[in-house]
N, C-alpha and C positions, 0 to 999 in steps of 0.2 A: 380529475385534476386539470386545471387549465393548461393548454399547450405551452403558454409562456413559461409557467412554472417548471414544467418538464424539461423544456429547452434549457432554462438556466441551470437546472440540476446537472443535465447532461454536459453542458459546456464547462461548468466548474469542475465536475468530476474528471472529464476528459483532459483538461488542461493541468490540473494539480495532482492527479493520481501518481504520476511518475516523477514529479518534482518534489523535493524534500520540503514541502510546505503544508503537508497534511490536507488531503482531500476531504476526509471525514469531518475535520474541523470546519472547513469552508461550507460543507453541506449542512452542518448544524447551524452555522451562523446565517445561512441564507434566509430562512423563515423569520429569524429574529431581527435582522437588519432590514429586511424588505417588507416587514409587516404581513407575512404570508403564513398560512397554517403549515405546520411542520409536515414535510412530505412523508416522514416515517422511514423506518429502517428497511422496509421492503423495497421502496424506491431507491434508497441509498445503495442497497446491495445490488439492485438491477443495474445501476450505474457502474458499480464495480465489475459486474459481469461483462458489461460492454468493454471496459478497459482490459479485461482478461483476453478477449479476442485480439485486441490490439497487440498485446505483448506476445501472444502466440504467434501472430503474423510476423512481427518484427524480428523475433528470435526463433524463427521456424526451424533453422538448422539444429539448434541446441534442443528445442522442444521435441522434434522428431527423433533426435539421437536418444534422449532420455525415454521417450515412449517405446521405441524399439528395444531398450534395455530393460523394461520391466519384467518380461518373462525370465531373463537371465537373473535379475535381481531376486525374484521369488524363488529361484532354485539355488540361491547362495553363490552365483557366479559374479560377484561384484567387482572382480578385477577388470571386467570388460568396461570400456569407456562409457557406453550408454547406461549399463547397469550401475556403474559407480555414481554417475550423475543422478540418476533416479533415486538411488539410495540416500545420497547426501541431501537431496530436496526433501525426502521423507523425514530425515533426521531434523532438518531445519524447521520443519512444520509442526513437529510434536509439541514444542513449548507453547505455540500460540493456540493450538487446539485445546490444550489443558487449561490455559489461562482463560480462553474464551468461554469454555464450559463453565468455569467457576464464576465468571462475571455474569453469565446468563442466569444460572440458578439462584444467584444471590441478588440479582436485580441491580447490581452496581453499574452495569453498562448503561442503563437509562439515567441513573442518578448523576453520572459524570458528564452528561450532555449539557454543559452550562458554559456561559461566556467567560466566567472567571477561570474555570479549569482550562479552557482552550487558550486563554491569554497566558497563563502561567507555563503551560507546556509548549506553546509557540516560542516563548522567550527562553526558557531554560534549555530545552532541546535544540533550539537554534544555536545557542552559545556552545553547547556540547559539540555540535556538529562542526562548528568553526574551529574549536580547539583540536578536535580529532583530525580534521583535514589539514590544518596547519602544521601540526607537530608530527604527523606520521610520515614515515618513509614510503615511497612507492616502489616496493621490491617484489611484490607477489602478483601473479596473474591468476585468472580463473581456473587454469589448468592445475594449479597447486592446491585447490580447494580440498580440505580433508574433514574428517569426522568432527575434530575438535572445533575448527573454524565454523563448520555448518551449525553445530550446537550453540556457539557463542552468538552467531548471527541470528539464530532462531530465538534466543532469549531476548535479544534486542528487539526482534519483531514482535514478541509477546508484550513487551513494554508499550509498544505502539498501539495497543488496544485502548490506551488512555486517549481520548479525543484531543486532537491538536498536536500530538507527538509526531505523527507522520510515519507511516509504515516504511515508505522508501528512505525517509530521512534517517530513521533509527537504524535500519539494516545497513545503509551506507556508512553511517557513523561506526557501526561495529566492524564493517569491512575495512575502513580506513585505519582504525585502531589496530587491526590485525596486519596492516601493511599492504593491503591490496591497492592497486593503482585506481585512480578515480573511475576510469572507464570500466575496468574489470570488476571493481567493487559495485558499480551501478548496475552492471549486467547481472551479477549474482543476485542483487537485491530484486531486480525485475523478475528473474526466473523463480525466486522464491515466492513471488506474489501469486504464481499460478496455482499451486496446490492450496494456498491459503484462501484465495477467492473462490476456488471450486468448493472447499469445505463450507465457507460462509454462505455461498450462493445456494448450496444443497440444503443447508438447514433453513434458510429463509424460504426457499421454494416449498418445503414441507409445511411451514407454517402458513404460506400463502394458499396452498391447496386446501388447507383445512378451514380457512376463515375468510378468504377474500373473494371478490366478485370478478367477473370477466372483465369489467372495466379496469380493475387493478392490474390484471394480466396485460391488457392492451398498453396502459400507461408504462408498465415495466419494460415491455418490448420497445416503445418508442425511446425511452431513456437509454436503454442498452445499445440500440443502434446509433443514436446520435453520440453518446459518450465513446463508442468504439472509434468513430471517425476522428473526433477531437483528440483522443488519447494517441492515436497512431501518428498524428502530426506532431503532437507535443513530445512524444518519446523520441522520434526521429530528430527533432531539433536539439533536444537536451543531450543526446548521445554524441551528436556532431560537436556541440559547444564544449563538452567535457574534454575534448582533445587539447583545448587551449585555454579553458576558463575554469577557475576553481568553483567551489560551492559558496563563496563569500556573497555573491548577489542574492542568493536565496536565504542566506543567514540574515542580511540586512533587511530584507522583506519580512522575515519572521519576527525580528526584534521590533521593527516599527509596528507591525500589525499587533503583536502581542501586547506591546506598551499601550496602544490605543484601546485595546479590548479590556485591559486591566483598569485603565482609568474610567471607562464607561461602566464596567461592572461594579466598581466600588464607589461611584458617585451617583 
């Protein structure tokens, strides 16, 4: 695949993964709008793996806490802080794994990769995010995360398997409806992305090992490295801005883009 195409995928993924504007939707739109061949889901997932490294680096304290708590979680001692965080992340990941498996075996994941679907989800879920952000109180912090909240946010994350919905946007919407502050809701949404991307990346790696060439591996590595750099910069900027700015600018962008896509798709 041409280096320019790989760079565009990495830049788009890196910038949009942690913003509530749907990175997968933008990646699907790239070949459509630029008249390029579809880069395929393997490259898309490689870009997501790059952003995985970015979120691990940015939230290293929380990630290392959860990693150290895994042995305690496995022995049932979930009262320990690290074990509790690891357990809640596991609970939050179950819905998306089940939904992702269903979409894969039914083939619906490929059939939903269209401009019309992305246009509608951009528009609808953008407005839902705006409503949730404006009407919800900011009374809860990440330390108050519990099993019920993890499951609710996990269900929102599963809905985001529909292209254009935005994984971060959906989970942040769920967090705001539960009353979490903007920064803590975003933090939980980012932490939830780690096991989800690991699961998706592992599945795609198995597919890649069975059918792709060494050139595909090279392309995947290039995209992963570039997207990691872009994602780390975008994540740092967004988390700083959330201390003083709402999600409204992202909603405006989603509404404008969604409307344009719907006009193009139906004309």
